[in-house]
N, C-alpha and C positions, 0 to 999 in steps of 0.2 A: 572231921576236916571240912572246912567251909568250901563252898563252890569255888571261890576265888583261889584259895590255897591249892585245891585239887587241879584247877586250870594251870596255876603256876608250876606245879610239879610236872604235869604232862608237857607243858610248853618249854620249860627251862631246866628241868632236872638233869637231863643228860649233859647239857652244856655246862651246868654248874659243876657236875661231877668231873668232867674232863678238865675243867679249869682248875679245880682243887687237886686232882691227881697229878697234873703237870707240875704243880708247885710243891706238893707235899711228898710225892713219889711213894705213897703208901695208900693202898686201896682202902684199908680200914679207916685211916685218918681222913681220907678224902670223903668217904661216906659219912663219917661223923660230922665233918665240917658242913657238908650240905644239909644234913638233918638239922644241925643247930641253926643254920641259916633260915630254913623254913620255919622252925620253931620261933625264932626271933621275929620273923615277918608276921607270923600269926599272932604272937603275944603283943606286939607293938605295931599295929597296922597303921603307921603314919605315912603310908604311900600317898603322896600328894599329886601324883600324876604329872610332876614336873619333868620326869624322865620316863623311859620305858620301864616296865616291871623287871625286865632282864638286867638293865643297868642298876636299878635299885637293889635287886637281889645279889648281883655281883659285888656291889659295894659292901653289903653285909657280909658276904662270903669272904671278901678280902680281909676284913677285920677278924673273922673266925680263923682264917689261915694264919694270920700274924699271931693270934693268941696261941694257936697250936704250935707254931714254930718257937715262940717264947717258952712255952711249957716244955717243949722238947729240949731246949737248951739248959733248962734247970734240972731235968731228969737224966739219969744215966740209963742208957739202953743196954739191955743184957748182952746184945751182940758186940757192944763196945768193950765188954770185959773179956772177950775171947782172946786167946793167944793168937799171934800171927800164924802159927802152924795150923791152927784150927780153921783159918779162913779159907783154905783151899784155893787161894789165888796165886800162891807161890809157884805152882806148877806152870803158870803161863809166863813167868818172868824169870830172868836169870839174876844173879847176885847183884848186878849193877842196875837192875830195874828195867832193863830192856827186854823186848819180846824174846822168849826162849825159842819160839817157832813163829815166824810171821804168819798171820792169818792169810788164808787163800784169797786171791784176787784183791789184795789190799789196795792196789793202784786204781781200782774202779769203785769209787765211793758208793754208787747206787747198789752195786752187788754186795759190798761189804755190809751195808745197812740191812740187807735182807738176811744175812747170815745169823743164825742163832748164836754161834760162838761170839760174834761181835757184840751182840746185845748182852750176853752173859758177862763178858769182860768189861764192857762199858758200865754195866750196873755195879759190878764188883768195885771198879775204880771209883764210881760216884759214892758208893757206900763208905769208902775209905776217906772221902773228903768230909770236912765239917758240913753239917746240913745246910747252913746258910750259903756257903760257897758252892755246894752242889746245886742248890736251887738257883743261884745266880747263873751258873754255867748252863743249866737246862733252859732257863728263860731266855738268855742271850743267844746261845749257840744252837740250841735245838728248836726252840719255839720262835726264835727271831724277834723277841720282844724288844722294843726300842729302849735305849738307856734311860730316858726320862721316866718311862713307866716302871722300869725295874727299880730305880731309885725311890720312886714314890711308894711302890708296893712294899719294898724291903726296908724303907725308912733309912736309907743310906745316902751319902753324898755321891756326886758323879765321880769324884776323885777315888772314893772307896770302891765304886763299881768298876 
């Protein structure tokens, strides 16, 4: 690894990983996307210093994330083949789709966010959404990304967002 690549890894690796993880929601896919980003940067060092290295690397990473999402849409994930009975989410909801038992302290959002139960249920619900819709929800409502950035990154129109 060249000195510049090593410097980039130390300076921007954690940021790029968090960026990828927030969008892909899978630690292994995020790691792969970051590794592919650094490999692309090393193989094609066209960094012209017109922007910061982080901006350049993030631009490469965005393309890697989009490629990963497209690949995911073409492949069937094994967990998608499971029966609903196997998903273990039914215990939290009644037949109408409402909470079987309300989470404790639901009326205090900051407390609810800290509850392990809340994160488990949120992740389960996100897993049931199509990947693109779940990514859009995370970007908009959790990470508070503005609509223009979401549309640009996900290659959708503002109407679709």
